[in-house]
Every structure is written in C-alpha cells, then in structure tokens.
Backbone as CSV, one residue per row, in Angstrom:
resi,resn,N_x,N_y,N_z,CA_x,CA_y,CA_z,C_x,C_y,C_z
1,MET,15.668,-89.909,-91.421,15.563,-89.187,-92.675,15.237,-87.715,-92.402
2,ARG,15.956,-86.821,-93.062,15.731,-85.401,-92.869,15.008,-84.808,-94.082
3,GLU,14.313,-83.715,-93.809,13.673,-82.961,-94.874,14.069,-81.499,-94.745
4,ARG,13.737,-80.733,-95.764,14.086,-79.312,-95.795,12.860,-78.502,-96.153
5,ILE,12.590,-77.477,-95.356,11.531,-76.536,-95.702,12.113,-75.124,-95.626
6,VAL,11.479,-74.220,-96.356,11.854,-72.807,-96.288,10.709,-72.063,-95.624
7,ILE,11.028,-71.344,-94.551,10.021,-70.588,-93.826,10.273,-69.094,-94.030
8,GLU,9.239,-68.304,-93.761,9.380,-66.850,-93.837,9.021,-66.255,-92.483
9,LEU,9.982,-65.559,-91.871,9.789,-64.919,-90.585,10.217,-63.458,-90.701
10,ALA,9.329,-62.544,-90.331,9.641,-61.113,-90.364,10.195,-60.694,-91.722
11,ARG,9.638,-61.284,-92.788,9.987,-61.000,-94.181,11.345,-61.576,-94.597
12,HIS,11.899,-62.491,-93.831,13.167,-63.128,-94.182,12.948,-64.625,-94.405
13,HIS,13.632,-65.169,-95.412,13.499,-66.579,-95.759,14.637,-67.387,-95.130
14,ILE,14.239,-68.451,-94.434,15.186,-69.288,-93.700,14.907,-70.742,-94.043
15,ALA,15.945,-71.482,-94.415,15.810,-72.917,-94.683,16.133,-73.689,-93.410
16,ILE,15.294,-74.677,-93.102,15.504,-75.540,-91.942,15.584,-76.975,-92.432
17,GLU,16.640,-77.668,-92.054,16.811,-79.081,-92.387,16.792,-79.885,-91.090
18,ASP,15.786,-80.743,-90.965,15.616,-81.486,-89.716,14.709,-82.678,-89.979
19,GLU,14.382,-83.424,-88.910,13.456,-84.542,-89.031,12.063,-84.005,-89.357
20,PRO,11.303,-84.723,-90.191,9.998,-84.211,-90.647,9.054,-83.816,-89.522
21,ASP,8.955,-84.631,-88.464,8.016,-84.327,-87.387,8.355,-83.010,-86.713
22,THR,9.641,-82.777,-86.471,10.062,-81.536,-85.819,9.770,-80.341,-86.703
23,LEU,10.065,-80.469,-87.972,9.831,-79.372,-88.907,8.362,-78.976,-88.942
24,LEU,7.494,-79.966,-89.106,6.078,-79.683,-89.253,5.472,-79.162,-87.965
25,THR,5.883,-79.733,-86.812,5.323,-79.329,-85.531,5.633,-77.873,-85.222
26,LEU,6.881,-77.471,-85.407,7.284,-76.130,-85.010,7.131,-75.097,-86.121
27,PHE,7.440,-75.487,-87.344,7.560,-74.492,-88.416,6.522,-74.622,-89.533
28,GLY,5.662,-75.629,-89.454,4.757,-75.901,-90.562,3.898,-74.725,-90.981
29,ARG,3.416,-73.935,-90.013,2.533,-72.807,-90.335,3.288,-71.598,-90.872
30,TYR,4.612,-71.710,-90.930,5.426,-70.546,-91.320,6.164,-70.784,-92.636
31,ARG,5.693,-71.767,-93.406,6.292,-72.003,-94.720,6.196,-70.751,-95.585
32,ALA,7.241,-70.508,-96.348,7.247,-69.368,-97.264,6.200,-69.575,-98.346
33,ALA,5.483,-68.512,-98.663,4.430,-68.603,-99.671,4.989,-68.616,-101.085
34,GLU,6.212,-68.136,-101.262,6.815,-68.108,-102.594,8.258,-68.582,-102.526
35,GLU,8.712,-69.126,-103.639,10.082,-69.616,-103.714,11.058,-68.441,-103.719
36,ARG,12.063,-68.540,-102.865,13.096,-67.514,-102.826,14.347,-68.122,-102.189
37,GLU,15.490,-67.669,-102.617,16.741,-68.171,-102.047,16.809,-67.794,-100.571
38,PRO,16.990,-68.781,-99.681,17.026,-68.459,-98.250,18.259,-67.637,-97.886
39,GLU,18.077,-66.752,-96.933,19.179,-65.938,-96.429,19.975,-66.675,-95.363
40,LEU,19.389,-67.710,-94.796,20.020,-68.479,-93.726,19.581,-69.925,-93.858
41,THR,20.510,-70.849,-93.640,20.177,-72.272,-93.587,20.580,-72.823,-92.228
42,ILE,19.641,-73.504,-91.588,19.900,-74.157,-90.300,19.776,-75.654,-90.517
43,SER,20.858,-76.373,-90.230,20.892,-77.820,-90.461,21.066,-78.561,-89.139
44,VAL,20.113,-79.457,-88.867,20.199,-80.305,-87.681,20.613,-81.696,-88.141
45,ALA,21.829,-82.119,-87.752,22.348,-83.410,-88.218,23.460,-83.885,-87.289
46,ASN,23.487,-85.207,-87.081,24.564,-85.837,-86.310,24.736,-85.221,-84.925
47,GLY,23.601,-84.942,-84.301,23.645,-84.409,-82.944,24.106,-82.973,-82.846
48,CYS,24.058,-82.234,-83.952,24.505,-80.837,-83.963,23.499,-79.953,-84.685
49,VAL,23.546,-78.675,-84.372,22.795,-77.655,-85.114,23.829,-76.694,-85.687
50,ASN,23.946,-76.695,-87.015,24.975,-75.898,-87.690,26.355,-76.107,-87.061
51,GLY,26.627,-77.373,-86.743,27.938,-77.738,-86.214,28.096,-77.575,-84.722
52,ILE,27.085,-77.006,-84.042,27.154,-76.825,-82.579,26.522,-78.053,-81.913
53,PRO,27.250,-78.747,-81.047,26.702,-79.969,-80.428,25.450,-79.692,-79.602
54,ILE,24.459,-80.567,-79.763,23.246,-80.503,-78.953,23.526,-81.154,-77.608
55,SER,23.200,-80.437,-76.522,23.347,-81.013,-75.186,22.261,-80.435,-74.301
56,ALA,21.500,-81.307,-73.648,20.421,-80.832,-72.779,20.985,-80.546,-71.386
57,PRO,20.435,-79.531,-70.675,19.366,-78.660,-71.162,19.882,-77.363,-71.814
58,GLU,21.193,-77.050,-71.595,21.686,-75.735,-72.024,21.591,-75.538,-73.527
59,ASN,22.047,-76.516,-74.284,22.069,-76.393,-75.736,21.135,-77.416,-76.377
60,SER,19.872,-77.340,-76.026,18.902,-78.227,-76.647,18.716,-77.821,-78.107
61,ARG,18.144,-78.716,-78.885,17.851,-78.408,-80.286,16.989,-77.155,-80.389
62,PHE,15.957,-77.077,-79.559,15.049,-75.937,-79.552,15.823,-74.651,-79.286
63,PHE,16.672,-74.669,-78.258,17.416,-73.462,-77.882,18.365,-73.027,-78.988
64,LEU,19.097,-73.963,-79.555,20.092,-73.601,-80.558,19.454,-73.029,-81.823
65,VAL,18.387,-73.662,-82.303,17.716,-73.141,-83.488,17.173,-71.743,-83.205
66,HIS,16.578,-71.577,-82.030,16.032,-70.273,-81.651,17.134,-69.222,-81.588
67,LYS,18.267,-69.565,-80.984,19.380,-68.614,-80.871,19.915,-68.218,-82.251
68,ILE,20.076,-69.189,-83.123,20.598,-68.886,-84.461,19.651,-67.941,-85.195
69,ILE,18.349,-68.215,-85.097,17.370,-67.336,-85.752,17.384,-65.949,-85.119
70,SER,17.409,-65.881,-83.784,17.371,-64.588,-83.100,18.620,-63.763,-83.390
71,ASP,19.784,-64.408,-83.446,21.021,-63.692,-83.786,20.951,-63.156,-85.222
72,PHE,20.467,-63.994,-86.114,20.294,-63.593,-87.520,19.373,-62.381,-87.623
73,MET,18.304,-62.386,-86.840,17.347,-61.285,-86.890,17.966,-59.975,-86.407
74,ILE,18.781,-60.022,-85.373,19.413,-58.799,-84.870,20.229,-58.133,-85.969
75,GLU,20.902,-58.941,-86.769,21.703,-58.396,-87.864,20.835,-57.737,-88.927
76,ARG,19.535,-57.967,-88.857,18.585,-57.388,-89.807,17.579,-56.474,-89.110
77,ASP,18.046,-55.826,-88.050,17.268,-54.806,-87.327,15.965,-55.351,-86.773
78,THR,16.015,-56.582,-86.290,14.816,-57.232,-85.754,15.149,-57.887,-84.419
79,LEU,14.315,-57.622,-83.413,14.530,-58.144,-82.066,13.530,-59.254,-81.738
80,THR,13.942,-60.159,-80.849,13.044,-61.171,-80.297,12.583,-60.675,-78.933
81,VAL,11.276,-60.487,-78.775,10.721,-59.847,-77.586,9.853,-60.849,-76.820
82,HIS,10.012,-60.865,-75.499,9.169,-61.720,-74.660,7.880,-60.952,-74.372
83,ALA,6.834,-61.289,-75.107,5.585,-60.532,-75.005,4.432,-61.345,-75.564
84,SER,3.237,-60.970,-75.154,2.018,-61.446,-75.807,1.545,-60.312,-76.702
85,ALA,1.463,-60.580,-78.006,1.202,-59.521,-78.981,-0.095,-59.798,-79.735
86,VAL,-0.949,-58.768,-79.803,-2.208,-58.886,-80.531,-2.271,-57.829,-81.621
87,ARG,-3.060,-58.121,-82.658,-3.356,-57.146,-83.696,-4.829,-56.767,-83.595
88,PHE,-5.077,-55.469,-83.526,-6.450,-54.969,-83.451,-6.577,-53.776,-84.388
89,GLU,-7.519,-53.857,-85.312,-7.755,-52.814,-86.306,-6.458,-52.393,-87.002
90,GLY,-5.673,-53.405,-87.365,-4.487,-53.170,-88.174,-3.257,-52.716,-87.421
91,ARG,-3.324,-52.636,-86.099,-2.183,-52.177,-85.311,-1.876,-53.185,-84.211
92,ALA,-0.611,-53.232,-83.803,-0.157,-54.227,-82.831,-0.005,-53.616,-81.439
93,TYR,-0.359,-54.427,-80.450,-0.208,-54.054,-79.040,0.553,-55.186,-78.354
94,LEU,1.663,-54.835,-77.712,2.525,-55.829,-77.088,2.486,-55.663,-75.574
95,PHE,2.380,-56.800,-74.867,2.350,-56.805,-73.416,3.525,-57.646,-72.920
96,CYS,4.524,-56.957,-72.373,5.753,-57.599,-71.912,5.702,-57.793,-70.401
97,ALA,6.167,-58.944,-69.937,6.208,-59.199,-68.498,6.899,-60.536,-68.259
98,PRO,7.445,-60.741,-67.059,7.991,-62.057,-66.728,6.906,-63.129,-66.781
99,SER,7.316,-64.358,-67.016,6.364,-65.475,-67.031,5.613,-65.523,-65.705
100,GLY,4.308,-65.762,-65.795,3.489,-65.868,-64.601,2.801,-64.582,-64.192
101,THR,3.116,-63.472,-64.860,2.501,-62.189,-64.506,1.043,-62.127,-64.937
102,GLY,0.734,-62.762,-66.058,-0.637,-62.759,-66.541,-0.828,-62.067,-67.870
103,LYS,0.253,-61.897,-68.639,0.109,-61.208,-69.934,-0.745,-62.005,-70.910
104,SER,-0.613,-63.343,-70.893,-1.441,-64.164,-71.785,-2.908,-64.122,-71.371
105,THR,-3.148,-64.100,-70.063,-4.520,-63.956,-69.581,-5.094,-62.612,-70.004
106,HIS,-4.270,-61.585,-69.932,-4.707,-60.239,-70.306,-5.108,-60.180,-71.780
107,THR,-4.293,-60.756,-72.663,-4.647,-60.734,-74.089,-5.814,-61.681,-74.384
108,ARG,-6.001,-62.712,-73.567,-7.193,-63.548,-73.730,-8.452,-62.736,-73.447
109,PHE,-8.382,-61.864,-72.436,-9.515,-60.972,-72.170,-9.756,-60.032,-73.353
110,TRP,-8.687,-59.567,-74.007,-8.853,-58.748,-75.216,-9.635,-59.520,-76.271
111,ARG,-9.258,-60.780,-76.485,-9.920,-61.584,-77.518,-11.372,-61.846,-77.147
112,ARG,-11.613,-62.047,-75.867,-12.981,-62.303,-75.419,-13.862,-61.077,-75.637
113,ARG,-13.325,-59.891,-75.383,-14.112,-58.673,-75.480,-14.267,-58.181,-76.915
114,LEU,-13.234,-58.408,-77.750,-13.233,-57.841,-79.096,-13.479,-58.874,-80.186
115,GLY,-13.516,-60.145,-79.819,-13.863,-61.191,-80.765,-12.930,-61.271,-81.954
116,LYS,-13.514,-61.435,-83.122,-12.730,-61.661,-84.326,-11.986,-60.426,-84.814
117,ARG,-12.231,-59.298,-84.168,-11.473,-58.095,-84.538,-10.025,-58.170,-84.043
118,VAL,-9.759,-59.112,-83.162,-8.412,-59.292,-82.610,-7.801,-60.563,-83.160
119,ALA,-6.517,-60.499,-83.530,-5.758,-61.685,-83.940,-4.495,-61.761,-83.100
120,MET,-4.143,-62.974,-82.721,-2.886,-63.160,-81.998,-1.732,-63.150,-82.995
121,ILE,-0.758,-62.292,-82.751,0.477,-62.304,-83.528,1.403,-63.369,-82.959
122,SER,1.630,-63.301,-81.657,2.391,-64.344,-80.953,2.108,-64.202,-79.470
123,ASP,1.922,-65.322,-78.799,1.613,-65.292,-77.372,2.863,-65.414,-76.501
124,ASP,4.039,-65.383,-77.114,5.231,-65.541,-76.273,6.440,-64.740,-76.762
125,GLN,6.843,-64.926,-78.026,8.070,-64.275,-78.475,7.941,-63.755,-79.911
126,PRO,7.193,-62.690,-80.091,7.122,-62.102,-81.437,8.462,-61.485,-81.823
127,PHE,8.675,-61.368,-83.115,9.791,-60.571,-83.617,9.312,-59.129,-83.761
128,VAL,10.219,-58.194,-83.524,9.921,-56.777,-83.734,10.938,-56.209,-84.703
129,ARG,10.453,-55.870,-85.891,11.313,-55.308,-86.936,11.275,-53.785,-86.843
130,ILE,12.450,-53.176,-86.721,12.546,-51.736,-86.494,12.928,-51.046,-87.794
131,GLU,12.135,-50.056,-88.156,12.373,-49.297,-89.377,12.405,-47.813,-89.031
132,GLU,12.765,-47.007,-89.996,12.761,-45.562,-89.768,11.340,-45.100,-89.449
133,GLY,11.196,-44.503,-88.263,9.909,-43.930,-87.908,8.909,-44.889,-87.299
134,GLY,9.286,-46.131,-87.056,8.330,-47.046,-86.461,8.864,-48.455,-86.330
135,ALA,7.986,-49.371,-85.954,8.372,-50.766,-85.774,7.160,-51.650,-86.040
136,PHE,7.436,-52.902,-86.429,6.392,-53.871,-86.745,6.539,-55.100,-85.865
137,ALA,5.421,-55.572,-85.315,5.392,-56.843,-84.606,5.086,-57.943,-85.616
138,CYS,5.888,-59.011,-85.590,5.783,-60.086,-86.577,5.609,-61.428,-85.877
139,GLY,4.852,-62.304,-86.501,4.616,-63.623,-85.946,5.886,-64.447,-85.833
140,SER,5.847,-65.402,-84.906,6.999,-66.259,-84.637,6.511,-67.656,-84.280
141,PRO,7.238,-68.691,-84.689,6.839,-70.043,-84.283,7.021,-70.286,-82.786
142,TYR,7.735,-69.392,-82.128,7.900,-69.486,-80.670,6.774,-68.696,-80.027
143,ASN,5.598,-69.330,-79.935,4.390,-68.594,-79.572,3.647,-69.186,-78.376
144,GLY,4.400,-69.804,-77.457,3.818,-70.233,-76.192,3.248,-71.632,-76.191
145,LYS,2.847,-72.061,-75.006,2.356,-73.430,-74.811,1.127,-73.741,-75.651
146,GLU,0.263,-72.740,-75.817,-0.980,-72.964,-76.557,-0.822,-72.755,-78.063
147,LYS,0.394,-72.398,-78.493,0.670,-72.166,-79.927,-0.283,-71.123,-80.511
148,LEU,-0.420,-70.016,-79.795,-1.307,-68.949,-80.240,-0.502,-67.920,-81.031
149,GLY,-0.757,-67.842,-82.301,-0.046,-66.893,-83.140,-0.240,-67.225,-84.603
150,ALA,0.235,-66.333,-85.445,0.110,-66.514,-86.888,1.255,-65.770,-87.560
151,ASN,1.501,-66.123,-88.807,2.577,-65.478,-89.554,2.049,-64.190,-90.189
152,ILE,1.760,-63.224,-89.308,1.229,-61.934,-89.715,2.094,-60.846,-89.082
153,GLU,1.879,-59.619,-89.512,2.591,-58.501,-88.903,1.692,-57.280,-88.878
154,ALA,2.078,-56.313,-88.026,1.328,-55.061,-87.929,2.219,-54.000,-87.319
155,PRO,2.032,-52.733,-87.715,2.786,-51.655,-87.076,2.422,-51.553,-85.604
156,ILE,3.411,-51.302,-84.779,3.187,-51.290,-83.334,2.588,-49.962,-82.899
157,ALA,1.441,-50.034,-82.218,0.792,-48.846,-81.671,1.255,-48.580,-80.246
158,ALA,1.586,-49.648,-79.489,2.007,-49.478,-78.101,2.691,-50.740,-77.599
159,ILE,3.662,-50.536,-76.714,4.282,-51.621,-75.960,4.029,-51.341,-74.490
160,CYS,3.501,-52.325,-73.776,3.206,-52.170,-72.353,4.130,-53.069,-71.529
161,LEU,4.777,-52.475,-70.541,5.635,-53.203,-69.601,4.777,-53.484,-68.373
162,CYS,4.402,-54.739,-68.186,3.281,-55.076,-67.314,3.697,-55.608,-65.952
163,SER,2.809,-55.364,-64.981,2.929,-55.956,-63.656,1.525,-56.167,-63.106
164,ARG,1.392,-57.138,-62.209,0.086,-57.441,-61.602,-0.067,-56.637,-60.312
165,LYS,-1.147,-55.873,-60.214,-1.424,-55.095,-59.010,-2.915,-55.119,-58.721
166,ASP,-3.321,-54.340,-57.710,-4.723,-54.320,-57.302,-5.533,-53.261,-58.030
167,GLU,-4.882,-52.511,-58.922,-5.606,-51.511,-59.696,-5.018,-51.435,-61.097
168,ASN,-5.817,-50.929,-62.011,-5.383,-50.794,-63.399,-4.811,-49.394,-63.623
169,GLU,-3.644,-49.353,-64.274,-2.988,-48.067,-64.495,-2.118,-48.141,-65.744
170,LEU,-2.055,-47.045,-66.476,-1.179,-46.901,-67.633,-0.439,-45.578,-67.518
171,VAL,0.889,-45.650,-67.561,1.707,-44.442,-67.491,2.692,-44.473,-68.654
172,ARG,2.628,-43.467,-69.515,3.566,-43.445,-70.640,4.956,-43.051,-70.153
173,LEU,5.963,-43.781,-70.644,7.339,-43.555,-70.232,8.101,-42.758,-71.279
174,LYS,9.060,-41.968,-70.814,9.991,-41.338,-71.727,10.931,-42.420,-72.266
175,PRO,11.462,-42.243,-73.482,12.336,-43.276,-74.060,13.474,-43.701,-73.141
176,ILE,14.119,-42.758,-72.473,15.239,-43.106,-71.597,14.771,-43.940,-70.411
177,GLU,13.543,-43.681,-69.931,12.982,-44.472,-68.833,12.645,-45.883,-69.304
178,ALA,12.157,-45.968,-70.531,11.664,-47.248,-71.047,12.782,-48.232,-71.362
179,MET,13.960,-47.732,-71.713,15.002,-48.606,-72.243,15.396,-49.737,-71.296
180,THR,15.641,-49.406,-70.027,16.112,-50.424,-69.084,15.071,-51.513,-68.881
181,GLU,13.822,-51.105,-68.638,12.761,-52.096,-68.423,12.501,-52.899,-69.694
182,LEU,12.532,-52.226,-70.826,12.293,-52.908,-72.093,13.360,-53.958,-72.358
183,SER,14.611,-53.642,-72.051,15.720,-54.552,-72.360,15.628,-55.863,-71.591
184,THR,14.961,-55.862,-70.432,14.831,-57.113,-69.674,13.857,-58.079,-70.334
185,ASN,13.099,-57.593,-71.321,12.127,-58.431,-72.026,12.559,-58.756,-73.451
186,ILE,13.832,-58.521,-73.754,14.328,-58.709,-75.108,15.572,-59.590,-75.086
187,TYR,15.662,-60.475,-76.058,16.828,-61.348,-76.179,18.054,-60.519,-76.542
188,ILE,19.090,-60.613,-75.693,20.362,-59.945,-75.946,21.445,-61.019,-75.930
189,PRO,22.161,-61.213,-77.025,23.177,-62.277,-77.088,24.347,-61.996,-76.150
190,ARG,25.113,-63.040,-75.886,26.330,-62.874,-75.081,27.465,-62.276,-75.902
191,GLU,27.456,-62.526,-77.195,28.523,-62.020,-78.050,28.499,-60.496,-78.060
192,ALA,29.650,-59.888,-77.800,29.726,-58.441,-77.565,29.204,-57.621,-78.739
193,GLU,29.584,-57.974,-79.954,29.190,-57.174,-81.110,27.682,-57.231,-81.339
194,LEU,27.130,-58.444,-81.257,25.681,-58.577,-81.435,24.920,-57.917,-80.288
195,ALA,25.453,-58.039,-79.067,24.802,-57.418,-77.911,24.751,-55.906,-78.071
196,ALA,25.842,-55.323,-78.548,25.872,-53.875,-78.751,24.845,-53.461,-79.799
197,ARG,24.720,-54.264,-80.839,23.734,-53.946,-81.880,22.317,-54.064,-81.324
198,ALA,22.073,-55.103,-80.516,20.746,-55.263,-79.918,20.404,-54.066,-79.039
199,LEU,21.346,-53.578,-78.261,21.089,-52.438,-77.386,20.799,-51.170,-78.189
200,GLN,21.481,-51.005,-79.309,21.194,-49.873,-80.183,19.786,-49.962,-80.762
201,LEU,19.368,-51.191,-81.101,18.012,-51.384,-81.621,16.970,-51.113,-80.546
202,ILE,17.251,-51.506,-79.308,16.325,-51.230,-78.204,16.176,-49.722,-78.012
203,LYS,17.288,-49.003,-78.079,17.241,-47.539,-77.968,16.394,-46.943,-79.082
204,LYS,16.574,-47.453,-80.284,15.808,-46.961,-81.430,14.326,-47.281,-81.266
205,LEU,14.022,-48.487,-80.787,12.636,-48.888,-80.571,11.966,-48.004,-79.520
206,ALA,12.694,-47.725,-78.433,12.130,-46.904,-77.356,11.785,-45.503,-77.831
207,GLY,12.477,-45.018,-78.843,12.185,-43.697,-79.371,11.180,-43.689,-80.509
208,ALA,10.832,-44.889,-80.991,9.988,-44.976,-82.185,8.521,-45.251,-81.894
209,VAL,8.227,-45.913,-80.758,6.838,-46.278,-80.458,6.501,-45.895,-79.019
210,PRO,5.223,-45.644,-78.720,4.823,-45.355,-77.340,5.033,-46.577,-76.440
211,ILE,5.628,-46.339,-75.277,5.869,-47.410,-74.315,5.271,-46.991,-72.976
212,TYR,4.534,-47.913,-72.375,3.812,-47.626,-71.136,4.228,-48.592,-70.032
213,ARG,4.197,-48.101,-68.797,4.204,-48.996,-67.640,2.746,-49.283,-67.329
214,HIS,2.390,-50.575,-67.332,0.978,-50.963,-67.246,0.790,-51.957,-66.112
215,SER,0.104,-51.530,-65.086,-0.292,-52.463,-64.026,-1.747,-52.840,-64.258
216,PHE,-2.058,-54.117,-63.969,-3.440,-54.555,-64.181,-3.835,-55.615,-63.160
217,THR,-5.133,-55.732,-62.959,-5.669,-56.751,-62.078,-5.885,-58.038,-62.874
218,LYS,-6.342,-59.062,-62.218,-6.591,-60.336,-62.892,-8.021,-60.450,-63.412
219,GLU,-8.753,-59.359,-63.366,-10.149,-59.369,-63.786,-10.294,-58.948,-65.249
220,PRO,-11.356,-59.389,-65.930,-11.593,-58.983,-67.329,-11.676,-57.476,-67.520
221,ALA,-12.094,-56.744,-66.488,-12.187,-55.289,-66.603,-10.837,-54.651,-66.883
222,ALA,-9.752,-55.348,-66.566,-8.416,-54.825,-66.855,-8.219,-54.654,-68.357
223,ALA,-8.754,-55.593,-69.128,-8.659,-55.475,-70.589,-9.513,-54.324,-71.090
224,ASP,-10.711,-54.137,-70.508,-11.556,-53.007,-70.900,-10.812,-51.692,-70.690
225,PHE,-10.134,-51.587,-69.562,-9.370,-50.374,-69.244,-8.272,-50.150,-70.288
226,ALA,-7.506,-51.202,-70.593,-6.401,-51.067,-71.545,-6.914,-50.755,-72.945
227,ILE,-7.962,-51.443,-73.364,-8.522,-51.218,-74.703,-8.981,-49.772,-74.849
228,ALA,-9.682,-49.266,-73.836,-10.191,-47.892,-73.904,-9.057,-46.877,-73.973
229,HIS,-8.015,-47.072,-73.154,-6.947,-46.080,-73.072,-5.935,-46.199,-74.210
230,LEU,-5.704,-47.408,-74.702,-4.698,-47.585,-75.754,-5.273,-47.399,-77.146
231,THR,-6.535,-47.795,-77.337,-7.111,-47.777,-78.683,-8.197,-46.728,-78.874
232,GLY,-8.748,-46.229,-77.748,-9.851,-45.279,-77.863,-11.176,-45.939,-78.156
233,THR,-11.205,-47.266,-78.084,-12.438,-48.008,-78.376,-13.265,-48.143,-77.107
234,GLY,-14.481,-47.649,-77.127,-15.374,-47.791,-75.995,-16.052,-49.149,-76.006
235,LEU,-16.293,-49.710,-74.826,-16.941,-51.007,-74.707,-18.162,-50.896,-73.811
236,ASN,-19.201,-51.611,-74.166,-20.355,-51.683,-73.311,-20.095,-52.664,-72.185
237,PRO,-20.548,-52.395,-70.979,-20.351,-53.338,-69.867,-20.991,-54.674,-70.190
238,GLU,-20.362,-55.742,-69.670,-20.931,-57.082,-69.900,-22.191,-57.236,-69.056
C-alpha cells in the first residue's frame, strides 16, 4: 500500500508517493506546513521511480529520488552541496570536503563550543538557493548517517573548502579560484543542459558569498579558530 505526502524543500513543494515506512523515515520531518499544489510529483511504483526502473546499486530508490529532486532544484537556481552546514546567529556556515576529512567532526566541535546557539541545517547535503546578491543554505532530508539537520534556512556567511592538516588556516579565495574546488563538492548532472545550468549557478555562487580554503586539525581548538575568524565571536579557553 502506498501513501502520498507533500514536503517542502528550499521553499518548493514536492509530492512523494511511496510505501509509508519509507516516506516517514526519510521525509517525515519535511512535511509542508501548509497546503499547496506541488511543483513536482515523485511516484515510486512497480519497481520504478517516475517510470525509471530501480536497480541496485546504480539506480537504487534512494539514488533516483535524490537525483530527481536535485535536477528539479537546479532548474530553480538551487544546488545540492556536499557539506556539513550549521546556522549560527542567523547565518549559515558550510564546510565542504570529501567523506572522511572530518567536516562532521568539525561542526560537532562548533555545537559543543556554542551550544544551543548553533543549529544543524544539514550534516551531509544541504540545498543552496542562489538569489541576486547572495545565497541561502536550506535543510535537506539527505543529512548524513546521524540524520543531523532540520527544515530551516539561513543566508550563507561563508563556505569553507576543507582539508585535514597539522595546523589551522583560513585563506579567502577569489571567485575564479574557488569555482573549480567548489564544483567538486556539488552535484552536477550528466545531462548537458542541466550540467551547463549547474556550472552557471556555481559561478554565480562563487561571486556571491565568501569562500575560503580551510585546513584544520582534528582537535576542538580547530573549531575555536574557525569560529573566531569566520564569525568574530571570541571564546574563552576550556
């Protein structure tokens, strides 16, 4: 038996038709707060997602639904970014890096040091909606193994392209420098037209918000360093 829910992601309404357990597990926290005609409907039925056959591992149900949503978002000036994103004092900070670098550990240190003043937007794949003069980080149901995130958004204050090293460092990049590194952390479709649009959005994003190359250690002091330099917030030593 299938059910249908309408979710709201990055201010867009999407209907999902699937088995109840799958719907509630992945999308339950993202139900739309108000009734509105969905802009997109995703139907999982008869071994297909919107008519595309499900086949593991390449075309799993999870992958296909995610791809359909991410493609839809690109058409609405919104990118899917591989990052751990936090909101602090009304502004978003994104930490992009390959899996295993320690970005989730880094944002955990932020939460430990700043407590309830910090909220997780998404610990894995936030949406980034690009507007004239800025960009917003938005919650996503694709929020990592620990399901850390919420259906919230905030204007982006900084994006950090992260690596693990023996010292903490932040270097602001020029937009042209940032584009290549940034693009490796963003979903780009194979379809030529959508890919071209995604690249244009990445260029626009690189010119709209501060982007840093950020190396950090595995120690909690790395978060103190980032918080002080990115937000101007001083912290007392533990």
